[in-house]
N, C-alpha and C positions, 0 to 999 in steps of 0.2 A: 418376497417377506408382507405380511400382511398391514393391518393397521395397527397402527404404535401411538398411544395416546395417553400424554401426559394431566395431569392435574395439581397445578400448583396452588397451596393455600397456606395463608399467614397465618402465624401460631399466635392466638390472641391478639389480634390485628390491632385493634386501639391502644390498647395497654403496651403491646410492643412499641409502636411509632412513637409512642407519647415517652415512653422509658429511654428508646434511642436517641429521640431528640434530648432528652436531658443529660444522658451521659456524654453525648457530644461537647453539651456545653460546660462538662463538669460536675454534672450533678450526680444525685444515686440514683442505681437502677432500682424502678419500680418494679420489675419483673421478681427482684430478690427479699421483698418485703410485703408485708400485707398492704394493698393499694388496689384502688379500682378507678378507672373511668365514670364518674356520676355527673348531674348538675349541682345545684346548690342544694348544699345539706338541709338549709334553711326553709326549703320547700316541699310541701309534703309529696309533691308528684313527679318531685325525684327520683329515677332509677339506676339499678347500678348498668351500666351497658358494658363493663366488661371487668375482668378479676386477673389477679396475679393467682399464680400456684400456691400460695403463702397464706392468700386472704381466705380461696378454696378451702386450704385446713380448717379454716376455721367456720366451715358451714355456709359461706356467704355465695349466695347465687346470682347471677345475672337475671335480671329483670325484675327483683327485691325491690323495696322502696330501701334508699339509701338509709334513713333512720331507722331499719330493721338489722341491717347490714353493721351499723355504727355499735347497736345493742350488743351485737355479737363480738365485735371487736374496736375498742374504744381508741386504739391506736391506729386504725386502720387512715390510709393517706391518700386523699382524695384528690383527684386531677380531674379540672375541666375538658369536657369532651372540646375538639378543635377539627371540624370536618373540612377545614382548609388545608391544615397536617394531615390528613388523611387519606384526601384525594390525592396532594403531592405523592407521599409514599406509593400510593396504589398507582401512579402513573409510572413512578420510577421503577417498581419492580414489573411491571409489565412490561416496559421499554426494554429490561434487561431479559426478559421471556421472548420478546421477538427478535432480540439478537441471534436467539438460538434455533428458531421457530419459524417457518415458513408461516403458518397459520397459527393466529391466537384469537380466541374466544373469551372475553371478559365476561365470567358470568357472576360475580358479584363484586364490590371493592375491594375484597380481599383474597379472592381466589379467580384463577383462568385455567382454560383448557390450551393445551399448546397441540395440534397434528403433528408428531415426529414422522409419519409416514413417508417413507420412498427415502430416507436422510441416512441408511446404512452406509453409505460409504463416505458420508460428511461424519457421520458419529457411528461407528461400529459397534460400539459397545451402549447400548443405552441405558444401562444402569451407572456407569461410568458418567455417560455425560448429565442425568440427572443430578449424580451428586458436584458435578461440575458447577452445575444451574444453582442448587442450592447453597453451594460455600460461595458462589459468584454474589448473589442476593445478599449474605449474611457480613460479606466480608465489605462489602460496597456500601451498605446501607444499613448495616449495623440490626439487621432483625432476622430472626428465622423463619423457614417454612419448611412444611412438607409436600415431598413430591410423590403422587402416586402412579405408579405406572399400568398399563392394562392396554387390551385389544379395542377397547371401546372407552365412550365416556361415563358411562356407568362404572365398571371395573375399576378404573383409574379414579374416581371419585370415591369411592369404597376403600380403595387401598390407602389413598391420603390419611383418612380417617384413623387407621390403624395407630401404633403406638406414637406417641409424639414426646416430644419438640424435634425440629431438625433432625427428621428420618427421610429416608427413601424408603419404599414399599412396591412390590410389585405383585400383581393380581392378573394370570393370564388363565386362559381356559383350561390348561392342566393344573392350576392349581384351586381349582375351585372346592375339589373335594376337598383338600387339605385345610384351606384359608376360610373358604367362602361358607359353603353348604353347615359349618358347623354354629356359624353365629344364629343369635336369636333373631327371629322373625320382623321384632321391631328395629334391627338394625337395616333392614332392606329402605334403601330411598324409596320413597311415598308412601310407606305403610306406617298410619297414624291410630291414634291410640284407639278409635271406632273399629277400625281393619284387624287390630290385633285383637280384641276380645272377640271377632267373630272368627280369625281363624285358630285361636287356643282350642275355642267350645269345639272345632273340628281336629282338635289334636295337632294342629300345626305350630309347632313351637320354633323351629327353626327353619332357615331359609331351605335347608337342605330337604326339610319336610313339605314346605312349600312347591321345591322344584319338582318334587315326584308325585304329586299331589295330582288327581285326574284332572284334566284342562277342563271338560265338558262341567264337573262337579264343581270346579271353582268359579266358572262363570255363573253358574247358578245361585250360589253362595255373595258373589262379589259384583255382579253386573257382567255383561258379555264384555265391554269395554275393557271394563278395568281389571276383571279377572284374567282377560289375555296379556293386561301389561304385566300385571304381578307373576305370570307364570313367566315370560318373556324374562322379566330381571332375575329372579330366581334361579333361572336357567344359566345367567350371565349374556343375554341378549338385548344390545342397543344398536340399533343403527343408524342412530342420530349425528350428523355429520358435527365437526368442529364450525362454526361459522365465523368467517373470518371477518375482522373489523379493523378498518383502518386508522389512521390515527388522526384525521379530521371528525371530530364528531359530530354529529347531527341535530345532538341535543345534548342538555345536561340531566343529571338524575345522581341519586343517591338513596340508598338504602342500609337499614341496618338489623342485624337476625339477632334474635334473642335466644340465649338456650334453654331459658324459661317461657312458660307461657305469661302473656300479657292479658290481663282481665280488666283493666281500670281505662276506663273512657279517659277520666282526665290524664292520665298518664301517658295514653296514646294522643290525646290531642298535643301536647307538651311538646311529645318526642316528633310529631309530626311538622310543630312549628320549627321546632331547631333545624330539622331535613329542611324547610323549604326555603328558609332564611339563610342556610349555606349554598343552596343549590341556586339561590336566586343572587346571592353574591357574586358566585364565579361568572354567571350569566352577564350582570351587569359589569364585572369586570372586563369581559371581551365586547362591553358596547352590544351589546343583543337584546333582543325582546322576544318571548314567545307566544305563539299564539294557539298552544293546545297545553293542558295541564292532566297529569294520568298519576291515578294514585294505584300502588298493588299491597297487597296484605297476602302472607300466609299464614295459614291458619294452624292449629298444632298436630292436623291430621297429614298436613303438607301439602294442601292445597291451595294453587294458586288463584288469584280473582284481581283483577285489575278494572280499571273504571276512568275512560277517561272525558273530557270536555273541551271543545272549541270555544276558545273565548271570543269576543266579539270583535275585539281589537287585541293587536300583540303587547302584550303586558310585561313590565321590568316591575315592578313593585312587591316588595315583600306582604305587605298587607292584604292586597286583592288576591294575589296568587294564593296566599295560606286559607282564604276565604271558601275560595275554590276547592283548595286540598279536603278542608273539613267538610264541606258538602260532598264531595265526592267518597271520604271516609264514611259520613253517616250513612250515605246510600248502599256501599260494600258491606259494612259490617253488621252482624247481626246483635250486636250489643251482647253477646252471651258467648260463641264460639271463642276459646282460647286464642289469642296471634302470636307467631314465632317470629313474622318480618314483617316491616312498615317499609314503604320506599315511595317514593316523588320522583315523575319526571317532568321534562318540560321541551316538547319539541315543537315542530315547524317555527324554528329559530328563524330571525332575522337581524343579519349584520349588516345595520345599516350605517352604524357609527353616530347617529345622531339621535338628539331627543325630539322625542314625539311632540308634536306641535297641535293645538287646536285651537278652533277661532274662540269655542268657547269652553274654556280653560275650568275643571272642578277644582275648586279652592279646596278640598279634603285630598283630592288625588296629590294635590300642590304640596300639601302638608306632608303626606305620605313620602313623596319622592323624597322630598327634605330631611325626612327621618333617616329615610335608606342612604342617602349621602354623607348624611353624620356619621351613621354608623359604620359605612363605609371607610371613611377617610381615618376613624380611631383605629378600626381592626388592621388597617392598612400601616398604620404609623406605630402601633402599638400590640399588635396581636392580636387572635380571633378571641381571647378570653377575655380583651380588655374592656369589653363591655357586651349587655345579653338583653335580647328584648323582655320584655314583662311578662308576666304568667298570663296563662290562657284568657283571653277576653279582657284584656285590661285596654283601659281607652286609649286610642292611638295618642290621642292631644298629650295627655299624661307623659307617655312614653317618648314624645316628642322633645317635650322642654326639659326631660330629665337628661337625654342622650346630648342634646344640644349645650345643657349647663356644663356635663363632664367633658365636653368636647371643648368648651370655651375655657374652664380650668386648666385642661391638661396644656392649653396652649398657652396658656399664661406662664405655667410652671417652666416650660420648654425655653420661655423666652425670658426668662429671670438671668 
């Protein structure tokens, strides 16, 4: 038997994870009503991160301003993002996947690849195994996934995007003619808006058209390397391996994918602040510090770009990390090309369990460290949504006074 790859993709991850939590706590299922995940609706920079199917029926789109969404649906239920919850759910479904597969590659916070090759003695029926995995995740964790099965990562991922939610689909080599070739060329991974225009001018409208197009003419049109990749993908070829990842992370990362283009610099910075805040909190919880910060963007033509910077000394302060994140983002993005994904990673981790000391302490750093401790304590006691950082560019001193005052007030209420 040849290669056998599963791609597991959580259905509407952020909203599903929040909905599952509320159902466990006896609340309403957000998946059944017009609802979304978004920041503070009073802030003009807040955008829709995820939406329910009923919200989609109102024309609400991921990535649009929350104010615009509320104009479309006045009864829209808005839940705040909780990246700590998302990370917990991500780890939980990935652990279930690891119980089925010898090799698991976490592709993003809500999807992963499983290499099921050479497991036929343990799992004689791959489709039945995929259903078992899907149902185990649903029954154990309360949310649904789609699973695509293919002979490589490309085909497995394409299959998982077929009809949703809570489905299992296959896409093997002998199914390309029926299931793959009729798809629009825009459905193929790595084909963006600019590429679509070039291809359609040459009457390449389906994946089948692209697969049958002369490779040399395609390379002249799209460039040698990219033309070869497009031709390989259109014919269902993808030799890339599933990169096995152990349980002990060597870094901390978080990313979010938007269904629609993000073109606002302020909205991007607000999202990056949120991502940095949550990934730094996770790192501090492990008494760790990072020596390197990296930012990843994905443009609307599905081209990924990353930029990293080594810090002068390991850091765990959110504000310092965010300033580096913002600089990296400004160097990466041209302020024009629409974005589909933003991600932040902290690497070169030091697990020393001790607070960094200096003979000449920086008063500003000490203030920022106190702010982080206050916010971490609040969130640990009252949940991630108990408190949020101020808007992009807000003075840290003003934020610090506000957080400490809220913390002291909650302590007073608790002690009554």
